[in-house]
PLY file of the C-alpha trace (Angstrom):
ply
format ascii 1.0
element vertex 347
property float x
property float y
property float z
element edge 346
property int vertex1
property int vertex2
end_header
0.00 0.00 0.00
1.32 3.46 -0.92
1.39 6.39 1.50
-2.06 7.56 0.35
-5.17 6.71 2.36
-7.34 9.20 0.45
-7.93 9.51 -3.26
-9.89 11.29 -5.98
-11.13 10.20 -9.40
-11.02 12.54 -12.36
-11.20 12.52 -16.15
-10.86 15.55 -18.43
-14.00 14.38 -20.24
-15.95 15.16 -17.05
-16.06 18.70 -18.40
-18.22 17.54 -21.30
-21.07 17.07 -18.80
-22.39 20.40 -20.00
-26.08 21.11 -20.54
-25.67 24.37 -22.48
-24.56 27.99 -22.12
-27.95 29.11 -20.79
-28.27 26.14 -18.41
-27.23 26.29 -14.73
-25.03 23.22 -15.17
-22.02 24.14 -17.26
-19.11 21.80 -17.84
-15.99 23.58 -16.59
-16.51 23.11 -12.86
-14.71 19.72 -12.46
-11.61 21.08 -14.23
-11.67 24.34 -12.26
-12.12 22.42 -9.01
-9.12 20.21 -9.72
-7.02 23.23 -10.70
-7.92 24.98 -7.46
-7.11 21.87 -5.41
-3.77 21.65 -7.20
-3.06 25.35 -6.61
-3.82 24.90 -2.90
-1.55 21.81 -2.67
-4.45 19.50 -1.84
-3.85 17.08 -4.72
-0.42 16.10 -3.44
-2.19 14.45 -0.50
-4.49 12.43 -2.76
-3.95 9.51 -5.11
-5.57 10.46 -8.44
-7.35 7.73 -10.42
-8.73 7.90 -13.95
-12.19 6.33 -14.28
-13.69 4.39 -17.16
-17.32 4.43 -18.26
-19.79 2.39 -16.23
-21.08 -0.59 -18.18
-24.68 -0.98 -19.24
-24.86 -3.87 -16.77
-23.95 -1.40 -13.99
-26.76 0.95 -15.07
-29.32 -1.84 -15.32
-28.82 -2.86 -11.69
-30.84 0.28 -10.94
-32.43 1.71 -14.08
-35.08 0.30 -16.41
-33.74 -0.93 -19.74
-36.34 1.14 -21.62
-35.09 4.28 -19.88
-31.42 3.51 -20.53
-32.19 2.95 -24.21
-34.11 6.26 -24.31
-31.09 8.16 -22.94
-28.88 6.36 -25.44
-31.15 7.25 -28.36
-31.42 10.94 -27.39
-27.66 11.05 -26.92
-27.33 10.28 -30.63
-29.71 13.01 -31.77
-30.01 15.54 -28.95
-33.30 16.31 -27.26
-35.03 16.75 -23.90
-35.39 14.12 -21.20
-37.43 16.41 -18.95
-38.27 20.10 -18.70
-35.00 20.94 -16.92
-32.75 18.21 -18.32
-31.67 18.43 -21.95
-29.81 15.52 -23.51
-26.91 16.93 -25.56
-25.32 14.73 -28.20
-22.84 12.36 -26.55
-24.24 12.72 -23.02
-24.87 8.97 -22.63
-21.14 8.27 -22.64
-20.29 11.23 -20.39
-22.98 10.30 -17.86
-21.64 6.73 -17.85
-18.15 8.14 -17.23
-19.37 10.10 -14.20
-21.04 6.95 -12.84
-17.87 4.99 -13.58
-15.99 7.47 -11.43
-18.28 6.83 -8.49
-17.96 3.06 -8.96
-14.16 3.30 -9.10
-14.08 5.51 -6.02
-16.33 3.08 -4.16
-14.19 0.11 -5.18
-11.00 1.79 -3.92
-12.49 1.89 -0.42
-12.15 -1.90 -0.44
-8.52 -1.69 -1.52
-7.12 0.10 1.50
-8.35 3.67 0.96
-10.24 5.43 3.74
-11.78 8.30 1.78
-12.46 8.61 -1.96
-13.85 11.64 -3.81
-15.63 12.05 -7.14
-15.98 15.72 -8.21
-18.71 14.95 -10.78
-21.26 12.92 -8.88
-24.25 12.78 -6.57
-26.97 12.56 -9.26
-29.75 11.95 -6.78
-32.74 13.12 -8.85
-32.52 10.26 -11.35
-35.04 7.53 -10.56
-35.33 4.05 -12.01
-37.08 5.26 -15.14
-36.71 9.01 -15.29
-34.04 11.69 -15.63
-34.62 15.07 -13.99
-32.84 17.81 -12.07
-29.79 17.65 -14.42
-29.33 13.96 -13.46
-29.28 11.11 -16.00
-28.22 8.06 -13.98
-28.28 7.75 -10.19
-24.65 7.02 -9.37
-25.45 6.75 -5.65
-27.80 3.83 -6.21
-25.59 2.29 -8.90
-22.52 2.18 -6.66
-24.63 0.75 -3.81
-25.83 -2.09 -6.03
-22.33 -2.64 -7.42
-20.86 -2.96 -3.92
-23.79 -5.04 -2.72
-23.05 -7.62 -5.42
-19.25 -7.52 -5.34
-18.56 -7.13 -1.62
-21.80 -8.43 -0.05
-22.34 -5.16 1.83
-25.52 -5.15 3.91
-25.61 -1.67 5.50
-25.21 1.47 3.38
-25.61 4.98 4.80
-26.28 8.03 2.64
-25.76 11.52 4.05
-27.17 13.91 1.46
-26.64 17.63 2.09
-27.54 18.94 -1.36
-30.05 21.78 -1.05
-32.49 19.89 -3.29
-34.10 16.75 -1.93
-32.81 13.53 -3.53
-36.17 12.33 -4.77
-34.72 9.69 -7.09
-32.62 8.06 -4.37
-35.58 8.13 -1.99
-37.83 6.47 -4.56
-35.31 3.70 -5.20
-34.65 2.89 -1.53
-37.89 3.86 0.19
-38.70 0.25 1.02
-35.14 -0.96 1.69
-33.88 -1.34 5.29
-30.29 -1.96 4.12
-29.97 1.71 3.09
-30.22 4.47 5.69
-30.92 7.51 3.54
-30.58 10.81 5.44
-31.35 14.03 3.59
-31.05 17.62 4.84
-32.55 19.95 2.24
-34.55 23.11 1.71
-38.24 22.47 2.39
-39.85 21.03 -0.72
-42.78 23.42 -0.35
-40.36 26.19 -1.31
-37.97 24.48 -3.75
-37.61 21.85 -6.48
-38.38 18.93 -6.53
-41.13 19.48 -3.96
-40.46 16.23 -2.09
-38.71 15.22 1.14
-41.40 15.87 3.73
-40.49 15.10 7.32
-43.29 12.54 7.55
-41.76 10.39 4.79
-39.87 7.80 6.82
-39.89 4.76 4.52
-42.17 2.09 3.12
-43.55 -0.97 4.87
-40.25 -2.85 4.88
-38.07 0.25 5.20
-39.82 2.25 7.91
-37.34 4.45 9.75
-34.63 4.15 7.11
-35.64 7.27 5.18
-34.86 10.41 7.18
-35.86 13.82 5.82
-35.06 17.15 7.45
-36.76 19.93 5.42
-35.25 23.30 6.31
-36.93 26.68 5.89
-35.44 29.30 3.54
-32.72 31.47 5.13
-31.55 28.68 7.45
-27.96 29.44 8.46
-24.86 27.77 9.89
-25.90 27.62 13.53
-29.24 25.92 12.85
-27.75 23.52 10.32
-24.98 22.42 12.65
-27.44 21.98 15.51
-29.55 19.71 13.31
-26.49 17.71 12.28
-25.37 17.12 15.86
-28.84 16.12 17.03
-29.65 13.68 14.23
-26.70 12.27 12.32
-24.19 11.02 14.94
-26.75 8.98 16.92
-28.26 7.49 13.76
-24.83 6.60 12.40
-23.72 4.91 15.60
-26.93 2.89 15.89
-27.03 1.86 12.22
-23.28 1.04 12.16
-22.83 1.36 8.38
-20.33 -0.62 6.34
-19.88 2.39 4.04
-20.93 6.04 4.21
-21.82 7.87 1.00
-21.59 11.63 1.53
-23.37 13.74 -1.09
-21.99 17.11 -0.10
-23.76 19.46 -2.49
-22.79 23.08 -1.80
-25.87 24.72 -3.32
-26.82 25.41 0.30
-24.37 28.35 0.14
-25.99 31.76 0.50
-24.82 32.85 -2.97
-26.38 29.97 -4.88
-28.78 31.27 -7.56
-31.14 28.27 -7.43
-31.93 28.05 -3.72
-32.46 30.01 -0.51
-30.40 28.58 2.35
-27.75 30.79 3.94
-24.73 28.67 4.75
-21.21 30.10 4.63
-17.97 28.57 3.38
-16.72 27.53 6.79
-19.63 25.18 7.51
-18.53 22.87 4.70
-15.20 22.42 6.47
-16.91 21.69 9.78
-19.47 19.29 8.30
-16.86 17.34 6.32
-14.68 17.06 9.42
-17.61 15.65 11.40
-18.65 13.19 8.68
-15.04 12.00 8.30
-14.86 11.39 12.05
-18.13 9.42 11.96
-16.69 7.29 9.17
-13.51 6.58 11.12
-15.62 5.67 14.15
-17.65 3.11 12.20
-16.70 1.63 8.82
-13.62 3.68 7.87
-14.99 3.84 4.31
-16.17 7.26 3.13
-17.30 7.93 -0.44
-17.54 11.68 -1.07
-19.61 12.96 -3.99
-19.23 16.66 -4.75
-22.85 17.39 -5.65
-24.70 20.54 -6.68
-23.51 24.13 -6.63
-24.43 26.70 -9.28
-22.34 29.72 -8.39
-19.17 28.24 -9.86
-16.62 30.43 -8.05
-18.20 30.05 -4.62
-18.87 26.35 -5.17
-15.20 25.67 -5.84
-14.26 27.48 -2.62
-16.82 25.36 -0.77
-15.51 22.13 -2.32
-12.02 23.15 -1.24
-13.31 23.56 2.31
-14.86 20.08 2.13
-11.45 18.70 1.19
-9.79 20.63 4.02
-12.26 19.10 6.46
-11.65 15.60 5.15
-7.86 16.03 5.29
-7.79 17.99 8.58
-6.19 21.05 6.99
-6.64 24.31 8.85
-6.14 26.72 5.91
-9.78 26.65 4.85
-11.65 29.65 3.45
-13.69 31.76 5.85
-16.21 34.51 5.19
-18.29 36.88 7.26
-20.97 35.19 9.32
-24.61 35.67 8.34
-27.11 36.12 11.18
-29.16 32.93 11.56
-32.75 33.91 12.32
-34.25 30.44 12.01
-32.79 28.73 15.08
-36.07 28.40 16.99
-37.96 27.14 13.94
-35.26 24.62 13.03
-35.08 23.34 16.61
-38.81 22.67 16.47
-38.46 20.83 13.14
-35.63 18.72 14.60
-37.85 17.91 17.59
-40.68 16.92 15.25
-38.31 14.70 13.28
-37.10 13.00 16.45
-40.71 12.27 17.39
-41.44 10.76 13.98
-38.33 8.55 14.22
-38.85 7.52 17.86
-40.41 4.14 16.97
-37.24 3.20 15.07
-34.26 4.97 16.66
-33.08 6.21 20.03
-32.89 9.96 19.50
0 1
1 2
2 3
3 4
4 5
5 6
6 7
7 8
8 9
9 10
10 11
11 12
12 13
13 14
14 15
15 16
16 17
17 18
18 19
19 20
20 21
21 22
22 23
23 24
24 25
25 26
26 27
27 28
28 29
29 30
30 31
31 32
32 33
33 34
34 35
35 36
36 37
37 38
38 39
39 40
40 41
41 42
42 43
43 44
44 45
45 46
46 47
47 48
48 49
49 50
50 51
51 52
52 53
53 54
54 55
55 56
56 57
57 58
58 59
59 60
60 61
61 62
62 63
63 64
64 65
65 66
66 67
67 68
68 69
69 70
70 71
71 72
72 73
73 74
74 75
75 76
76 77
77 78
78 79
79 80
80 81
81 82
82 83
83 84
84 85
85 86
86 87
87 88
88 89
89 90
90 91
91 92
92 93
93 94
94 95
95 96
96 97
97 98
98 99
99 100
100 101
101 102
102 103
103 104
104 105
105 106
106 107
107 108
108 109
109 110
110 111
111 112
112 113
113 114
114 115
115 116
116 117
117 118
118 119
119 120
120 121
121 122
122 123
123 124
124 125
125 126
126 127
127 128
128 129
129 130
130 131
131 132
132 133
133 134
134 135
135 136
136 137
137 138
138 139
139 140
140 141
141 142
142 143
143 144
144 145
145 146
146 147
147 148
148 149
149 150
150 151
151 152
152 153
153 154
154 155
155 156
156 157
157 158
158 159
159 160
160 161
161 162
162 163
163 164
164 165
165 166
166 167
167 168
168 169
169 170
170 171
171 172
172 173
173 174
174 175
175 176
176 177
177 178
178 179
179 180
180 181
181 182
182 183
183 184
184 185
185 186
186 187
187 188
188 189
189 190
190 191
191 192
192 193
193 194
194 195
195 196
196 197
197 198
198 199
199 200
200 201
201 202
202 203
203 204
204 205
205 206
206 207
207 208
208 209
209 210
210 211
211 212
212 213
213 214
214 215
215 216
216 217
217 218
218 219
219 220
220 221
221 222
222 223
223 224
224 225
225 226
226 227
227 228
228 229
229 230
230 231
231 232
232 233
233 234
234 235
235 236
236 237
237 238
238 239
239 240
240 241
241 242
242 243
243 244
244 245
245 246
246 247
247 248
248 249
249 250
250 251
251 252
252 253
253 254
254 255
255 256
256 257
257 258
258 259
259 260
260 261
261 262
262 263
263 264
264 265
265 266
266 267
267 268
268 269
269 270
270 271
271 272
272 273
273 274
274 275
275 276
276 277
277 278
278 279
279 280
280 281
281 282
282 283
283 284
284 285
285 286
286 287
287 288
288 289
289 290
290 291
291 292
292 293
293 294
294 295
295 296
296 297
297 298
298 299
299 300
300 301
301 302
302 303
303 304
304 305
305 306
306 307
307 308
308 309
309 310
310 311
311 312
312 313
313 314
314 315
315 316
316 317
317 318
318 319
319 320
320 321
321 322
322 323
323 324
324 325
325 326
326 327
327 328
328 329
329 330
330 331
331 332
332 333
333 334
334 335
335 336
336 337
337 338
338 339
339 340
340 341
341 342
342 343
343 344
344 345
345 346
């Protein structure tokens, strides 16, 4: 084993995951993120791996064949998969490459690596038979099913901090007690995709294994960190996962043009540090997916802070604090969530 215990996957073709000049998702962010990490001397602490495209067999462990063929066909001609998700020519191969990156990163966790990162990942809106929210294939679910088959894993934990609720992931695992799916997100009554209500705790066989914390607009650092400390460490310790998948979308930042939460750069450092510690205290296998973020400059700074938290580097980016006026409301929501989960967990 080399000196590295942490790694990152990257391919220059990641930057072809571009949905158009007038679309919020433009393709230069993975390249710019890697350049910034290099400039800040982060990459020298990481082993860099080059992914290959996921196979169709990988996709079909999660997605319907009819849907996969539809994406493939539109990728040849161009078109629209949903109102917000165009299918540019060639996107089938690029989406498979992004998924392949997540699979490779997940696999490296079973080859001696503690933490692996994919900077183009976390496509949690894709369901079994539908693409939406800029997501074609759900790499979170695909890597779970890959590892379930290859390594016989029985307990997967998802910590999803993207500002938009991961409706696709929830749909796929709503009835599955082997996947503890925790999502903190802006309240769906105020933001796309409109799902993720607190009362949604899982299907008949998966009750208690879907955990939704819908946060009101303008929620800030103090409230968010309070919610984390009250919910995630006790759930993690009780569930005792064999792998943690951390979708650390940074579209919760106050500058993001598509949402209304008010987090600052420094919280991404603190959250990543806490998640990394939870991983070391349980499975020692942390798969980090750098999810959404649509103010490119501020997103890259936030991703850098995530990496600083994971690697315990103190030179993270700070900015002026924003007054958090939602603390009382968020505390009540956390209390309500604890009550709804009381039949299943000790909170």
